[in-house]
Phi, psi and omega in degrees: 000123186229145170286168175292129195292334180252013179271076178289142188256157168260164177303322181298325183286347182294340180285344180261150176300138179265120181298139173232148185226150175299140175234102186230133179256129181231162174234137177281121181291342181275310186247359177064027177273125176276135180202156171278154186259351182239100187261154178248138179305132182305325181298331179284335185267325195240355184294326174227119195232152184247002181264116177251117186298329185293351180294331183268116176297321181297318180294322177298318178294320180300312183285330177297317178296319179296317180296320177298319179296315180296320182298317179289313187296321186252007176060042183290141181208193183295345178265002180267169177220121182248133177238136174241131176269134184058061189278359176052227187267021179084014185302327180267309186295340179299335177292323177285324176301314180296331181273000180076024180259120181303138183207167179213132174259143176241112188227121184284337182275116185298319183295327181279323178301322179298319179298316179298317180298320179294335178276359179089015178261115180303121187216135172249143183267085182214157167277139179277132173201181182298322181299316178294321178299319179294323178297313179295321179297321180294337178270002180081015183255070174265155192258135167287319177231129181238111187255138177216097180263124173052046178230328187300324178291346181275347192265118182298325183258087183294326181295318178295321181297312182291324175296324176297319176301312181298324181290320185276342185277132175299158182306323181257011186277177179231135168263128183242116184240136172241143178194155176303138183272124182300330179297315179293322179300316180288313182303320186257011178055042184277064185293339182286352171291342184271115170204174194295337177289332182266095183281321185236154180225116199257148167233165175295324178305319182277331186281325185306309180293330179295312180293320181299326180300336184243023174077016178247159174218150177281121185252348177197156180209143177230142172266135183237152180277341188298149178059035178078010180120112183228167171246144166243116180249148176246120180242152181210165175299139186307129174084002184268341180218149177294151180266124182289152179301338183301330183290308180293328179295314181291323178298318179294323179294320180297318179291321182296326181271359174100012183286356175266010179236140185296325185296337178297327183275326189287343177287347182303316184301318180297321181291323179294316180296327178294320178298318178300316180297313182296317183292313181294327177293316179299312181295324177297319178294318180297316181293324180294337178268004176087012180282148175264145183226132171240187177222152178246124172102100176276061186265165174297321177302317180298324179298314178301313184295311182299315183288322179294322182273354179068040183257113180232210187293341177290342182244319188244128186281321182194168177237135176256150179205146182282341187279119176300333180293339181260335183295139183089353177265184178235146182290147180297135174078312185265343172057041176273138181290140180254125184232166180300152184299332180297341182289344179295311178288328182291318183269338174053058171296153182295323182225152175229121177282118185274098182283331176262057183297340180291347173244034188303313184300314180297315184289320178298325176291315181297329184257029180298324179298316177300319181291322177297332179280359179107357180290145180233148180259141171257118178259117190278336186228151002284349170215154186290127178210158180244132180233000000 
C-alpha cells in the first residue's frame, strides 16, 4: 500500500487521512507487457504537478544534445513543426525555440504549462489523446517530429496514446519516444521506478505489436544510460522509412537473455526484497552507533523506496531537494520535511541516503562541499553501497 508518489503534503494536510493505494506489478503472459494493476485517474495525478524538469542540469544537457541530433538528422528548419507530448516547463522545446524551429508543447499540468508559456515556449494545457490529435490535425498542425519523453508509461490507455501519435504524425514524420527500459529496471532491481504514475514498463518485445496495431513501426532504437537505463525509439508510419538493424538486434538480445519467458520477470521480487533487507540493516547499524542520516531528493522514486522499506522520521531527519516547488512540503507517507539542498552542508548529517541515485554523478559533484566536510552518501541501487 503506497501513497501517491508526487503528492507532497503541507502541514495542514496532515490532519486529514492520507490515501494509500495498492501498488502491484504484473506481467501479461500473452504479450509480456509489464504493468501495475491498480491505476489512478490521470487527472488526479497530473493536473497540478510538482516535478519541474529544468531543475536537473544533467537532464537539460541531455535534451539539448538530443535536440541538436534531431535537428541535424531530420533537417529541421523554419518550415518544420515539432510537437512534444508532456512538455513540462519547456525544458526541451526551448532548444527548438532558440533555433527558430516552430514547435508546440502539450502539458496537462496547468501550473507547469504556465511556466513554459512564460519562458516563450508555445504550450497548450491539455492531456494528449487521439481526440486532441484529431483536433490539431484538423487545424493543419501535424508534426514532422513528435517527441514524448518519459510519458508513454504514464498513460493508462496505450492504444489511444499510440493512435494519437499516428494521427498527429505527418506521413513522412518520426515519433521519438524515451522511457525507462524494463530490461534495465529488472537487471538492476530498480524497483523505485514503480509508482502509480508509471502504469507500463516497456520492452521492444511488448512494443512492436502495440505500434503495429496502429499502423506504426519502430524504425530505429538506441539504449541510453539516463534514468538508470532508458530506450529512445523512433517510430514512423509503416513502410515510410527503412528499419535500422538496431531494432532486430535489440529484439534478438531480449529473446537471448530470456525476456520472452515469464520466469525472467518473476525473479525480480526476490532481488527487491534483498535490497530492502540490506538497506534497512545498514541504516539500523548506523543509527545504533549514533550516526545522523538525512536523504537527498524528494522524488517519486524516493517515495516508493522510503515507503516500501518503512523508513520514516525514526531513521531519517530530513530530505533536501533543489526544487523550490518541493521545499517546505512533507514527503508522501513518511512525512519527512523537505528543505533546500544547501541544508545538507549546513546541517552536516553523517550520511545522506541518495534517493535520486539516477543522477548520482551530478549530485555528488554538486554536494562536494558536504563530502569535504565528512558527509557520505548511501546509494541504494542496484545494490546498497556507501561512497
